MARNUSE-648881 format. One record per residue (C-alpha): x, y, z; residue in one letter; residue number from 0. Coordinates in pm, whole numbers, padded with zeros to 5 digits. Layout:
BEGIN
NODE_X_Y_Z_A_NUM
...
This chain:
BEGIN
NODE_00004_00001_-00001_M_0
NODE_00143_00336_-00099_G_1
NODE_00166_00624_00145_V_2
NODE_-00062_00914_00067_M_3
NODE_00132_01236_00017_Q_4
NODE_00021_01557_00181_G_5
NODE_00149_01899_00069_K_6
NODE_00311_02100_00344_E_7
NODE_00350_02476_00333_D_8
NODE_00535_02707_00569_D_9
NODE_00355_03030_00665_G_10
NODE_00516_03319_00849_E_11
NODE_00321_03354_01173_G_12
NODE_00081_03078_01069_G_13
NODE_00309_02781_01118_G_14
NODE_00294_02489_00881_K_15
NODE_-00026_02372_00712_V_16
NODE_-00115_02037_00565_L_17
NODE_-00297_02032_00232_L_18
NODE_-00417_01696_00114_T_19
NODE_-00584_01573_-00206_P_20
NODE_-00963_01606_-00232_P_21
NODE_-01184_01301_-00276_L_22
NODE_-01211_01224_-00655_A_23
NODE_-01311_00944_-00881_L_24
NODE_-00949_00853_-00947_E_25
NODE_-00637_00887_-00729_G_26
NODE_-00608_01095_-00412_G_27
NODE_-00746_00997_-00078_L_28
NODE_-00991_00734_-00212_A_29
NODE_-00701_00525_-00344_V_30
NODE_-00427_00582_-00087_E_31
NODE_-00612_00579_00241_H_32
NODE_-00700_00216_00301_R_33
NODE_-00708_00036_00635_V_34
NODE_-00615_-00337_00642_P_35
NODE_-00875_-00581_00785_N_36
NODE_-01120_-00297_00803_I_37
NODE_-01439_-00499_00860_V_38
NODE_-01293_-00688_01150_Q_39
NODE_-01161_-00363_01300_R_40
NODE_-01500_-00188_01259_I_41
NODE_-01684_-00479_01429_L_42
NODE_-01438_-00461_01717_S_43
NODE_-01485_-00087_01739_L_44
NODE_-01868_-00111_01752_F_45
NODE_-01872_-00428_01968_G_46
NODE_-02030_-00254_02276_N_47
NODE_-02263_-00017_02087_I_48
NODE_-02632_-00109_02070_R_49
NODE_-02809_-00103_01733_P_50
NODE_-03001_00214_01681_G_51
NODE_-02752_00418_01885_S_52
NODE_-02680_00781_01785_D_53
NODE_-02314_00816_01692_L_54
NODE_-02308_01197_01701_T_55
NODE_-02078_01207_02005_R_56
NODE_-01889_00885_01925_F_57
NODE_-01509_00940_01898_Q_58
NODE_-01328_00740_01631_L_59
NODE_-00960_00639_01692_P_60
NODE_-00727_00809_01438_P_61
NODE_-00686_00476_01259_L_62
NODE_-01037_00532_01120_F_63
NODE_-00987_00897_01027_N_64
NODE_-00874_01064_00705_I_65
NODE_-00633_01363_00753_P_66
NODE_-00894_01636_00721_K_67
NODE_-01217_01748_00886_S_68
NODE_-01583_01731_00778_H_69
NODE_-01560_02112_00733_L_70
NODE_-01295_02066_00464_Q_71
NODE_-01492_01791_00296_M_72
NODE_-01802_02015_00269_Y_73
NODE_-01589_02292_00124_G_74
NODE_-01409_02065_-00126_E_75
NODE_-01738_01956_-00277_S_76
NODE_-01790_02322_-00375_V_77
NODE_-01443_02458_-00460_Y_78
NODE_-01265_02148_-00598_C_79
NODE_-01383_02072_-00952_F_80
NODE_-01264_02028_-01308_G_81
NODE_-01563_02186_-01487_E_82
NODE_-01722_02492_-01321_D_83
NODE_-02086_02383_-01302_L_84
NODE_-02176_02638_-01032_L_85
NODE_-02078_02926_-01264_G_86
NODE_-02264_02755_-01547_K_87
NODE_-02590_02780_-01342_C_88
NODE_-02590_03154_-01409_A_89
NODE_-02551_03113_-01780_K_90
NODE_-02875_02932_-01860_G_91
NODE_-03092_03092_-02131_K_92
NODE_-03418_03039_-01944_N_93
NODE_-03548_02908_-01609_P_94
NODE_-03565_02549_-01736_L_95
NODE_-03204_02556_-01858_D_96
NODE_-03094_02707_-01527_R_97
NODE_-03272_02447_-01315_L_98
NODE_-03115_02170_-01524_A_99
NODE_-02772_02325_-01460_N_100
NODE_-02850_02348_-01087_V_101
NODE_-02937_01976_-01091_V_102
NODE_-02608_01894_-01256_A_103
NODE_-02415_02104_-01004_W_104
NODE_-02600_01946_-00716_S_105
NODE_-02501_01598_-00844_I_106
NODE_-02139_01717_-00871_S_107
NODE_-02125_01776_-00494_T_108
NODE_-02171_01399_-00450_T_109
NODE_-01817_01268_-00394_R_110
NODE_-01688_00915_-00338_P_111
NODE_-01649_00804_00021_M_112
NODE_-01372_00589_00167_I_113
NODE_-01516_00274_00321_F_114
NODE_-01415_00248_00687_G_115
NODE_-01262_00594_00715_A_116
NODE_-01427_00915_00827_A_117
NODE_-01327_01283_00838_P_118
NODE_-01234_01442_01170_L_119
NODE_-01507_01617_01374_N_120
NODE_-01452_01994_01341_P_121
NODE_-01388_02188_01662_V_122
NODE_-01608_02480_01759_L_123
NODE_-01508_02791_01573_G_124
NODE_-01296_02606_01317_E_125
NODE_-01293_02787_00982_T_126
NODE_-01198_02698_00627_H_127
NODE_-01147_02961_00355_H_128
NODE_-01055_02871_-00005_V_129
NODE_-01086_03042_-00348_S_130
NODE_-01113_02886_-00695_N_131
NODE_-01101_03156_-00961_G_132
NODE_-01371_03409_-00885_N_133
NODE_-01546_03167_-00647_L_134
NODE_-01466_03243_-00276_N_135
NODE_-01578_02989_-00016_V_136
NODE_-01581_03023_00363_R_137
NODE_-01702_02769_00627_L_138
NODE_-01729_02781_01001_E_139
NODE_-01823_02524_01261_Q_140
NODE_-02098_02715_01439_V_141
NODE_-02196_02443_01688_S_142
NODE_-02015_02146_01838_H_143
NODE_-02297_01961_02018_H_144
NODE_-02484_01909_01798_P_145
NODE_-02233_01945_01516_P_146
NODE_-02348_02220_01279_V_147
NODE_-02142_02353_00983_S_148
NODE_-02215_02671_00789_A_149
NODE_-02094_02757_00439_L_150
NODE_-02106_03079_00241_H_151
NODE_-01974_03102_-00117_A_152
NODE_-01995_03393_-00363_T_153
NODE_-01891_03450_-00722_D_154
NODE_-01932_03821_-00783_E_155
NODE_-01856_03792_-01155_Q_156
NODE_-02131_03540_-01213_E_157
NODE_-02354_03688_-00944_Q_158
NODE_-02392_03354_-00763_V_159
NODE_-02435_03306_-00389_E_160
NODE_-02450_02976_-00199_L_161
NODE_-02542_02928_00174_V_162
NODE_-02541_02590_00347_W_163
NODE_-02628_02494_00699_C_164
NODE_-02559_02123_00768_Q_165
NODE_-02619_01914_01082_N_166
NODE_-02524_01548_01027_P_167
NODE_-02657_01274_01245_T_168
NODE_-02536_00913_01225_A_169
NODE_-02688_00594_01370_R_170
NODE_-02553_00249_01401_Y_171
NODE_-02781_-00040_01290_Y_172
NODE_-02570_-00345_01362_G_173
NODE_-02475_-00422_00996_T_174
NODE_-02458_-00060_00879_S_175
NODE_-02429_00307_00965_V_176
NODE_-02662_00567_00815_E_177
NODE_-02573_00936_00824_A_178
NODE_-02854_01185_00756_V_179
NODE_-02729_01530_00644_I_180
NODE_-02995_01756_00797_N_181
NODE_-03024_02114_00683_G_182
NODE_-03066_02289_00353_K_183
NODE_-02863_02440_00071_R_184
NODE_-02972_02768_-00079_V_185
NODE_-02835_02877_-00418_L_186
NODE_-02914_03226_-00546_K_187
NODE_-02873_03335_-00909_L_188
NODE_-02878_03709_-00839_L_189
NODE_-02897_03827_-01199_N_190
NODE_-03225_03642_-01241_F_191
NODE_-03374_03689_-00891_G_192
NODE_-03397_03309_-00854_E_193
NODE_-03347_03110_-00533_T_194
NODE_-03303_02731_-00539_Y_195
NODE_-03346_02529_-00220_E_196
NODE_-03229_02172_-00193_M_197
NODE_-03133_01901_00055_N_198
NODE_-02860_01629_00054_S_199
NODE_-02867_01255_00007_P_200
NODE_-02788_01023_00301_K_201
NODE_-02460_00836_00343_A_202
NODE_-02498_00464_00390_L_203
NODE_-02206_00250_00510_I_204
NODE_-02279_-00122_00498_R_205
NODE_-02061_-00388_00667_F_206
NODE_-02244_-00704_00572_F_207
NODE_-02282_-00905_00358_P_208
NODE_-02106_-00682_00104_V_209
NODE_-01897_-00410_00262_P_210
NODE_-01925_-00066_00093_G_211
NODE_-02041_00288_00112_S_212
NODE_-02284_00483_-00099_N_213
NODE_-02517_00784_-00119_W_214
NODE_-02887_00704_-00102_V_215
NODE_-03223_00873_-00062_G_216
NODE_-03415_01154_-00223_N_217
NODE_-03310_01508_-00310_V_218
NODE_-03561_01778_-00403_R_219
NODE_-03450_02098_-00570_I_220
NODE_-03710_02374_-00577_R_221
NODE_-03720_02719_-00735_C_222
NODE_-04027_02903_-00612_R_223
NODE_-03960_03194_-00839_D_224
NODE_-04002_02989_-01161_S_225
NODE_-04226_02719_-01019_G_226
NODE_-04000_02449_-01141_L_227
NODE_-03875_02155_-00928_E_228
NODE_-03659_01843_-00959_A_229
NODE_-03680_01517_-00770_D_230
NODE_-03371_01298_-00766_I_231
NODE_-03343_00951_-00618_C_232
NODE_-03003_00814_-00528_Y_233
NODE_-03023_00433_-00542_E_234
NODE_-02785_00192_-00375_G_235
NODE_-02763_-00181_-00377_K_236
NODE_-03073_-00382_-00283_G_237
NODE_-03160_-00545_00044_F_238
NODE_-02852_-00694_00225_L_239
NODE_-02624_-00536_-00029_G_240
NODE_-02719_-00742_-00328_F_241
NODE_-02885_-00635_-00652_G_242
NODE_-02991_-00278_-00732_G_243
NODE_-02808_-00027_-00937_N_244
NODE_-02497_00089_-00743_H_245
NODE_-02455_00467_-00754_R_246
NODE_-02748_00517_-00990_S_247
NODE_-02965_00827_-01018_I_248
NODE_-03322_00857_-01134_K_249
NODE_-03546_01159_-01134_G_250
NODE_-03750_01420_-01305_K_251
NODE_-03785_01789_-01361_I_252
NODE_-04142_01913_-01352_F_253
NODE_-04374_02217_-01322_D_254
NODE_-04491_02227_-00960_S_255
NODE_-04822_02398_-01045_S_256
NODE_-04936_02133_-01286_S_257
NODE_-04708_01840_-01183_S_258
NODE_-04632_01806_-01558_K_259
NODE_-04304_01624_-01612_I_260
NODE_-04074_01800_-01854_I_261
NODE_-03752_01596_-01828_Y_262
NODE_-03656_01254_-01702_E_263
NODE_-03315_01208_-01533_I_264
NODE_-03123_00880_-01551_N_265
NODE_-02767_00764_-01501_G_266
NODE_-02495_00719_-01241_F_267
NODE_-02355_00998_-01030_W_268
NODE_-01999_00858_-01075_D_269
NODE_-02017_00851_-01453_S_270
NODE_-02283_00987_-01693_I_271
NODE_-02630_01133_-01619_V_272
NODE_-02872_01203_-01902_T_273
NODE_-03172_01428_-01950_L_274
NODE_-03463_01309_-02164_K_275
NODE_-03724_01546_-02297_N_276
NODE_-04051_01357_-02241_V_277
NODE_-04227_01552_-02519_H_278
NODE_-03973_01514_-02801_S_279
NODE_-03792_01205_-02675_G_280
NODE_-03458_01380_-02725_E_281
NODE_-03184_01271_-02483_T_282
NODE_-02886_01488_-02392_T_283
NODE_-02599_01455_-02143_M_284
NODE_-02664_01642_-01821_L_285
NODE_-02353_01552_-01622_Y_286
NODE_-02018_01384_-01677_N_287
NODE_-01844_01295_-01352_A_288
NODE_-01507_01238_-01517_K_289
NODE_-01496_01599_-01641_D_290
NODE_-01602_01749_-01306_T_291
NODE_-01460_01524_-01032_I_292
NODE_-01226_01293_-01223_G_293
NODE_-00881_01369_-01087_E_294
NODE_-00850_01688_-00885_L_295
NODE_-00551_01892_-00781_K_296
NODE_-00453_01948_-00420_T_297
NODE_-00523_02316_-00310_P_298
NODE_-00216_02533_-00243_S_299
NODE_-00132_02812_-00001_L_300
NODE_-00121_03158_-00164_R_301
NODE_-00103_03393_00133_D_302
NODE_00046_03245_00457_P_303
NODE_-00011_03571_00645_E_304
NODE_-00382_03554_00564_G_305
NODE_-00433_03226_00750_L_306
NODE_-00635_03228_01068_E_307
NODE_-00534_03013_01360_P_308
NODE_-00876_02853_01336_T_309
NODE_-00818_02741_00977_E_310
NODE_-00876_02367_00934_S_311
NODE_-00540_02309_00768_V_312
NODE_-00370_02470_01073_V_313
NODE_-00585_02309_01346_V_314
NODE_-00537_01956_01211_W_315
NODE_-00182_01982_01072_R_316
NODE_-00001_01768_01324_E_317
NODE_-00272_01503_01348_L_318
NODE_-00295_01488_00972_G_319
NODE_00078_01433_00938_E_320
NODE_00070_01149_01195_R_321
NODE_-00218_00981_01011_I_322
NODE_-00031_01004_00681_L_323
NODE_00279_00848_00841_K_324
NODE_00058_00592_01022_R_325
NODE_00213_00687_01358_E_326
NODE_-00096_00590_01551_W_327
NODE_00025_00658_01902_E_328
NODE_00142_01005_01813_K_329
NODE_-00177_01056_01620_A_330
NODE_-00380_00979_01936_R_331
NODE_-00170_01231_02133_E_332
NODE_-00221_01495_01865_A_333
NODE_-00600_01435_01857_K_334
NODE_-00620_01448_02235_T_335
NODE_-00426_01779_02231_S_336
NODE_-00680_01940_01995_V_337
NODE_-00974_01813_02188_E_338
NODE_-00825_01925_02520_E_339
NODE_-00769_02280_02385_R_340
NODE_-01131_02293_02293_Q_341
NODE_-01248_02169_02632_R_342
NODE_-01023_02425_02805_Q_343
NODE_-01152_02713_02593_A_344
NODE_-01512_02610_02670_D_345
NODE_-01432_02591_03039_K_346
NODE_-01277_02941_03038_E_347
NODE_-01584_03085_02864_R_348
NODE_-01817_02933_03123_K_349
NODE_-01596_03074_03404_T_350
NODE_-01624_03421_03257_R_351
NODE_-01999_03375_03195_G_352
NODE_-01952_03420_02818_E_353
NODE_-02140_03254_02535_R_354
NODE_-01951_03157_02222_W_355
NODE_-02066_03351_01912_V_356
NODE_-01979_03252_01553_P_357
NODE_-01751_03500_01376_K_358
NODE_-01895_03483_01027_Y_359
NODE_-02253_03359_01071_F_360
NODE_-02566_03436_01260_T_361
NODE_-02723_03109_01377_V_362
NODE_-03082_03026_01477_S_363
NODE_-03278_02708_01556_Q_364
NODE_-03603_02649_01373_T_365
NODE_-03932_02524_01515_A_366
NODE_-03861_02182_01365_E_367
NODE_-03542_02156_01573_N_368
NODE_-03341_02241_01265_G_369
NODE_-03080_02512_01210_W_370
NODE_-03056_02822_00994_D_371
NODE_-02728_02998_00922_C_372
NODE_-02704_03353_00781_F_373
NODE_-02377_03506_00667_P_374
NODE_-02281_03832_00843_K_375
NODE_-02112_03969_00528_E_376
NODE_-02276_03994_00181_P_377
NODE_-01973_03847_-00002_T_378
NODE_-01677_03626_00077_V_379
NODE_-01337_03781_00018_P_380
NODE_-01047_03606_-00167_P_381
NODE_-00887_03334_00040_A_382
NODE_-00529_03257_00141_P_383
NODE_-00574_02903_00001_I_384
NODE_-00646_02845_-00366_I_385
NODE_-00784_02544_-00553_A_386
NODE_-00708_02501_-00921_S_387
NODE_-01001_02480_-01160_Q_388
NODE_-00814_02240_-01386_E_389
NODE_-00843_01863_-01392_C_390
NODE_-00515_01678_-01389_I_391
NODE_-00643_01408_-01625_T_392
NODE_-00457_01370_-01950_D_393
């Protein structure tokens, strides 16, 4: 097994950072980060956990972690790409074209998972700030218990704004783990006065009888301004892991006022997805995963002095390095050190009678026990870390 390479940068005043490859269809983390005898290790790990248990507060040993946090993973699904589908959303000729482009972009945020390995749980106040061309993306961990991540992205040239508020909850079911990504994504095409709301598919990790991980469930994308909607179903393997169409997508685009279907959606989120006009029968390609998430470049550090001490690649640098080198005892020490700093900061706030307030977002809980996150600034500034827009495929 090869050792995955991280890219280390020195920053004056910011210390070293660790930049690792994003999840992609080929190469990067998905190939290099494999754990031997993973099923046996997982069963041992979950041996004392009752089926149905909530895993929100469950702490994984570093052996089961990849060298980056959930906050980075959310961000990478927006700023790491080969083809800029988010910018393309603002170039549609009419509302129907633009909704189809939004559907394609939404599919592009579905990235391969690594079976048996999970990102690190972000610490409270952790931030992640990256730019790709004119797209600037900022994330902040706005709650620790429960874990809530907020994302704000803006492209002033294309007049695109994106706001996410995500609260994942995971449960153990004996032979599998299901993670529901609660919260909503809001995409605004400002030039057209259109707002699109959508949810996320669920992550399903199955141990028996066929080990594997997949995205499953239903995603609805709605534009109240145009009255158009899309329903997408992510299908996994059948009962007990057999049969079914692995990584397949089926769906439709329709007029919400009449329920009239305009397009049918079919394909696989890791290859080709097509769009069929139900009136004319014409079929066109909606999404090509190889072009968008084939092989992706590792982000790089542009401005060391612009790094915040709360930046993900700073917070998790030491732990990430130990994971890459498979130095598990030192990795445990590094992870404990980060967690202890968070506990100490929380203790000091309580002693002073202070309540932690997010730096970049205003947060509120909804009546349905959900979360809403609102950016404090109208746009996101250029970031000290940049992600290339180019694929590295030949």
